[in-house]
C-alpha positions in Angstrom: 0.0 0.0 0.0 1.5 3.3 -1.0 2.0 6.1 1.5 -0.3 9.1 1.3 1.1 12.0 -0.7 2.6 14.8 1.3 0.2 17.7 1.9 1.4 20.7 -0.2 -0.7 23.3 1.6 -3.8 25.3 0.5 -3.6 26.8 -3.0 -2.0 30.2 -2.9 -5.0 31.8 -4.7 -7.3 30.6 -2.0 -5.1 31.8 0.8 -4.8 35.2 -0.9 -8.5 35.6 -1.6 -10.5 38.3 0.3 -13.1 35.7 1.3 -10.7 33.3 2.8 -8.8 36.1 4.7 -12.2 37.3 6.1 -13.3 33.9 7.4 -9.9 33.4 8.9 -9.9 36.8 10.6 -13.4 35.9 12.0 -12.2 32.3 12.9 -15.2 30.9 11.1 -13.9 27.4 10.9 -17.1 26.1 9.3 -16.4 28.3 6.3 -12.7 27.6 6.4 -13.3 23.9 6.1 -16.0 24.4 3.4 -13.7 26.6 1.3 -10.9 24.0 1.8 -13.2 21.4 0.4 -14.7 23.5 -2.4 -11.6 25.3 -3.6 -8.9 22.8 -2.8 -10.6 19.4 -2.9 -9.7 18.6 0.7 -12.5 16.4 2.0 -13.5 16.2 5.7 -11.6 12.9 6.3 -8.4 14.5 5.0 -9.0 17.7 7.1 -9.5 15.4 10.1 -6.3 13.6 9.5 -4.3 16.8 8.9 -5.7 18.6 12.0 -5.8 15.7 14.5 -9.5 15.4 14.7 -12.2 12.8 14.0 -14.1 13.0 10.8 -17.4 13.3 12.7 -16.1 16.4 14.6 -15.0 18.0 11.3 -18.5 17.3 9.9 -20.1 18.9 12.9 -17.9 22.0 12.5 -18.7 22.3 8.8 -22.5 22.0 9.5 -22.3 24.7 12.2 -23.3 22.4 15.0 -19.9 22.8 16.7 -17.3 25.6 17.0 -13.7 25.8 17.8 -12.5 28.0 20.7 -9.5 26.2 22.3 -6.2 27.7 21.2 -4.5 24.4 21.0 -7.0 23.1 18.5 -6.9 26.3 16.5 -3.1 26.0 16.3 -3.5 22.4 15.1 -5.8 23.6 12.3 -3.3 26.3 11.3 -0.4 23.8 11.2 -2.5 21.0 9.6 -3.9 23.1 6.8 -0.8 25.4 6.6 -2.8 28.6 7.3 -0.4 31.4 8.2 -0.7 32.2 11.9 -1.3 35.9 11.4 -4.4 35.1 9.4 -5.9 33.4 12.5 -4.6 36.0 15.0 -1.8 33.6 16.1 1.9 34.0 16.5 3.9 32.9 13.4 3.9 29.1 13.2 7.3 27.4 13.3 7.0 26.3 9.6 6.5 29.9 8.5 9.9 31.1 9.8 12.9 30.2 7.6 15.7 28.2 9.1 18.9 30.1 9.7 20.6 32.0 12.5 19.0 35.3 13.5 21.4 38.2 13.9 19.9 39.1 17.3 22.3 36.9 19.1 25.5 38.1 17.5 27.7 40.0 19.9 30.3 42.3 18.3 32.4 44.6 20.3 30.3 47.3 22.0 31.2 50.9 21.3 28.9 52.2 24.2 27.9 50.3 27.3 25.1 50.8 29.8 24.8 50.4 33.6 24.0 46.9 34.9 21.6 48.0 37.6 18.4 46.0 37.6 19.9 43.6 35.0 18.5 45.8 32.2 21.7 46.5 30.3 25.4 45.5 29.9 27.9 46.6 32.4 29.8 49.8 31.9 32.8 49.8 34.3 34.2 53.0 35.9 33.7 56.5 34.6 36.4 57.3 32.1 36.5 61.1 31.9 35.9 64.3 33.9 32.4 64.8 32.4 31.4 61.3 33.6 32.7 62.1 37.1 30.9 65.4 37.2 27.7 63.8 36.1 27.9 61.2 38.8 28.8 63.8 41.4 25.9 66.0 40.5 23.5 63.1 40.7 20.4 65.2 40.6 17.8 64.2 37.9 14.6 66.0 37.7 11.5 65.7 35.5 12.7 68.8 33.6 16.0 67.0 32.8 14.0 64.2 31.4 11.8 66.5 29.3 14.9 68.3 27.9 16.5 64.9 26.9 13.2 63.7 25.3 13.1 66.9 23.3 16.6 66.3 22.1 15.7 62.9 20.8 12.7 64.2 18.9 15.0 66.8 17.3 17.5 64.1 16.4 14.8 62.1 14.6 13.6 65.2 12.7 17.2 66.0 11.6 17.7 62.3 10.6 14.6 62.5 8.4 15.7 65.7 6.8 19.5 65.3 6.4 20.4 61.6 7.2 21.8 60.1 10.3 25.5 59.6 9.7 26.5 63.0 11.1 24.3 62.5 14.2 26.3 59.6 15.5 28.7 61.4 17.9 25.9 63.5 19.5 23.5 60.5 19.9 26.2 58.2 21.4 27.2 61.0 23.8 23.6 61.4 24.9 23.3 57.6 25.3 26.3 57.6 27.6 25.0 60.6 29.5 21.6 59.0 30.1 23.2 55.7 31.2 25.1 57.6 33.9 22.0 59.5 35.0 20.3 56.2 35.5 22.7 55.5 38.4 21.6 58.4 40.5 18.0 58.6 39.6 15.2 57.8 42.0 12.9 54.9 41.2 10.2 57.2 39.8 12.5 58.6 37.1 14.7 55.6 36.5 12.1 53.7 34.5 11.6 56.7 32.2 15.3 57.2 31.8 15.7 53.5 30.9 13.0 54.0 28.2 14.9 57.0 27.0 18.1 55.1 26.9 16.4 52.4 24.8 15.2 55.0 22.3 18.7 56.6 22.2 20.2 53.1 21.6 17.7 52.5 18.7 18.5 56.0 17.3 22.3 55.2 17.5 21.7 51.9 15.8 19.7 53.7 13.0 22.4 56.4 12.6 25.1 53.7 12.1 22.8 51.7 9.8 22.3 54.9 7.7 26.1 55.2 7.7 26.3 51.5 6.4 28.3 50.5 9.5 26.1 47.4 10.1 28.1 45.7 12.8 28.1 48.7 15.1 24.4 49.4 14.3 23.5 45.8 15.3 25.3 46.3 18.6 23.2 49.4 19.4 20.0 47.7 18.3 20.8 44.8 20.6 21.3 47.3 23.5 17.9 48.8 22.8 16.4 45.4 22.7 17.8 44.5 26.1 16.7 47.7 27.7 13.1 47.4 26.4 13.0 43.7 27.4 14.1 44.8 30.9 10.8 46.8 31.1 8.7 44.2 29.3 8.0 46.8 26.6 7.0 44.4 23.9 5.8 47.1 21.5 9.1 48.9 21.6 10.9 45.5 21.2 8.9 45.1 18.0 10.1 48.5 16.9 13.7 47.5 17.4 13.3 44.1 15.8 11.8 45.8 12.7 14.9 48.0 12.4 17.1 44.9 12.7 14.9 43.2 10.0 15.4 46.1 7.6 19.1 46.1 8.2 19.4 42.4 7.6 17.6 43.0 4.3 20.2 45.5 3.3 23.0 43.4 4.6 22.2 40.5 2.3 20.6 38.3 5.0 17.0 38.0 3.9 16.4 34.8 5.8 17.3 36.5 9.0 15.2 39.5 7.9 12.1 37.4 7.6 12.7 35.8 11.0 13.2 39.1 12.7 10.1 40.6 11.1 8.1 37.6 12.2 9.4 37.9 15.7 8.6 41.6 15.7 5.0 40.9 14.7 4.7 38.3 17.5 6.1 40.8 20.0 3.6 43.4 18.8 0.7 41.0 19.2 1.8 40.3 22.8 1.5 44.1 23.4 -2.0 44.4 22.1 -1.8 44.1 18.3 -1.9 47.8 17.3 -3.0 47.8 13.7 -0.7 50.6 12.5 2.3 48.9 14.0 1.2 45.6 12.5 0.8 47.2 9.1 4.4 48.5 9.2 5.8 45.2 10.4 4.0 43.2 7.7 5.6 45.5 5.1 9.0 44.9 6.6 8.4 41.2 6.1 7.3 41.9 2.5 10.6 43.5 1.8 12.5 40.5 3.1 10.3 38.0 1.2 10.9 40.0 -2.0 14.7 39.7 -1.6 14.2 35.9 -1.0 12.3 35.9 -4.3 9.2 34.4 -2.6 6.5 36.1 -4.6 3.6 34.4 -2.9 4.8 35.2 0.6 5.6 38.7 -0.4 2.2 39.4 -1.8 0.5 37.8 1.3 2.6 40.1 3.5 1.6 43.1 1.4 -2.1 42.1 1.7 -1.8 41.7 5.5 -0.2 45.1 5.7 -3.0 46.7 3.7 -5.7 45.0 5.8 -4.1 46.1 9.0 -3.8 49.7 7.7 -7.5 49.7 7.0 -8.2 48.7 10.6 -5.9 51.6 11.7 -7.5 54.2 9.5 -8.9 57.0 11.6 -7.2 55.7 14.7 -3.6 56.7 13.8 -3.3 59.0 16.8 -3.8 56.0 19.1 -0.7 54.4 17.7 2.8 54.9 19.3 4.5 58.2 18.0 7.4 56.3 16.4 5.1 54.5 13.9 2.9 57.4 12.8 5.2 58.1 9.9 3.7 55.0 8.3 0.8 56.8 6.7 -1.1 56.0 3.5 1.5 57.5 1.3 4.2 55.4 3.0 2.0 52.3 2.6 1.6 53.0 -1.1 5.3 53.7 -1.8 6.5 50.8 0.2 4.2 48.5 -1.6 5.7 49.7 -4.9 9.3 49.1 -3.5 8.4 45.6 -2.5 7.0 44.9 -6.0 10.1 46.5 -7.6 12.3 44.2 -5.5 10.3 41.3 -6.9 10.8 42.6 -10.5 7.1 43.5 -11.0 8.1 46.9 -12.3 5.0 47.7 -14.2 2.9 47.6 -11.1 5.6 49.2 -8.9 6.2 52.3 -11.0 2.8 54.1 -10.5 2.7 53.3 -6.8 6.2 54.8 -6.2 5.4 57.8 -8.4 2.2 58.4 -6.4 4.1 58.2 -3.1 6.6 60.7 -4.3 3.9 63.0 -5.4 2.3 63.0 -2.0 5.4 63.4 0.1 6.4 66.7 1.6 9.6 68.5 0.7 10.9 68.1 4.2 11.2 64.3 3.8 14.5 64.7 2.0 16.0 61.2 2.6 12.7 59.4 2.0 12.2 61.2 -1.3 15.8 60.4 -2.3 15.2 56.7 -1.7 11.9 56.7 -3.5 13.3 58.6 -6.5 16.0 55.9 -6.7 13.3 53.1 -6.6 11.3 54.9 -9.2 14.4 55.0 -11.4 14.9 51.3 -10.7 11.4 50.3 -11.8 11.7 52.4 -14.9 15.0 50.9 -15.8 13.5 47.4 -15.4 11.0 48.3 -18.1 13.7 49.7 -20.4 12.7 53.3 -20.1 16.2 54.8 -20.0 15.3 58.5 -20.3 12.7 58.5 -17.5 15.0 56.3 -15.4 17.9 58.6 -15.6 15.7 61.6 -15.0 14.4 60.0 -11.8 17.9 59.0 -10.7 18.9 62.6 -11.3 16.2 63.7 -8.9 17.6 61.3 -6.3 21.1 62.8 -6.9 19.7 66.4 -6.4 18.2 65.3 -3.0 21.4 63.5 -2.0 23.3 66.7 -2.3 21.7 67.9 1.0 22.0 64.6 2.8 24.7 62.9 4.9 23.5 59.4 4.2 26.0 56.8 2.9 23.0 54.5 2.5 21.4 56.8 -0.1 24.7 57.4 -1.8 25.2 53.7 -2.0 21.9 53.2 -3.7 22.8 55.8 -6.3 26.2 54.2 -7.0 24.4 50.8 -7.3 22.1 52.3 -9.8 25.0 53.7 -11.8 26.5 50.2 -12.0 23.3 49.0 -13.6 23.7 51.6 -16.3 26.9 50.0 -17.6 25.3 48.4 -20.7 24.1 51.9 -21.7 27.3 53.8 -21.0 27.3 55.5 -24.5 23.7 56.7 -24.3 23.2 60.5 -23.9 20.9 60.2 -20.7 23.6 58.0 -19.0 26.4 60.4 -19.9 24.4 63.3 -18.5 23.6 61.4 -15.3 27.3 60.5 -14.8 28.3 64.2 -15.1 25.8 65.1 -12.4 26.9 62.2 -10.3 30.5 63.4 -10.4 29.4 66.9 -9.4 27.4 65.7 -6.4 29.3 62.6 -5.1 32.7 63.3 -6.5 
């Protein structure tokens, strides 16, 4: 007797359909099983075998005479039918997350360390300079001190958005060290707030080094931020840090790690209450990583989940954490285009990226530079050399006012793709402008 054929999972078109996404979101297992039978030819006896149930129980569920509420059984259905966990409001299932080491556990040499009180952060050792000694001797931390430091962080993020993060590194790292020393002398009421501020500064330091393409140092600071937020059980902020690490892994050529980190970020956000705007941003981070892996189906599913979550968030954006409110409808549109461009679906990507650029304000210098680069990429993929070089020229114009090696790296990468067209007039003109801007 031959062994049963391995179960390949539900058809991608069924999983991606609005009807199936809706019944999964409602946990309507009667309809889930009926659609599996109707659209995929999976009969009750097969559903029962896959999900660890009896055929009679499956029949009762399909007829509406019985429901499923126990989480263990719902997880068995997700695993048996290969329904992505997020569609049923579950954590990512083990089979969804690619194998491979996640970069979270890597421990390069730390450029900045934080005090070990309360087990929230790495040890720092003795103060190393007169400023550190004076800070410890003063020891007085007030609520006004905290407000002033928080205002500085907000200003850093604004400057990062307008001009890039590379030049902010010394100031941010200095503030991180200063806050770590203040934590030693603060009373209990302020210490928790200072620890949250240190976590945000560590994330900002990681982002600034990421923008400078110094990935190892960036990872160190992100890991510090993760430890600080974990010390306070701040799962939503942990999701924020993990999303940054996922994006960096995408850039650093580790898409498998990037998927794992994005999935872990989503699970952390669910543990904190499942904020829809946060989830929308995190699903898009996963889409980026899946696109680099070349997994078209997984990428499109992540884009769909991002769009669905954004619709839940619409009108409630002010309830989301401040750090994710940048992810508005324009950002959703342009990021969808970027994910599609990464997949090579340039005809669909181009109008989305162009629309995002049209909507963005002039103050968003770095974002506009990135998006102009991706518009040029989508146009080049379609063989439209003139439009592509014009868009790349826009990216170059914006780069002139930025200190962002990450943006400059994108422009140089685009230039390498123009090599087959080196004698064409648009390319010659672009190269002249590139020499003027980047040297």
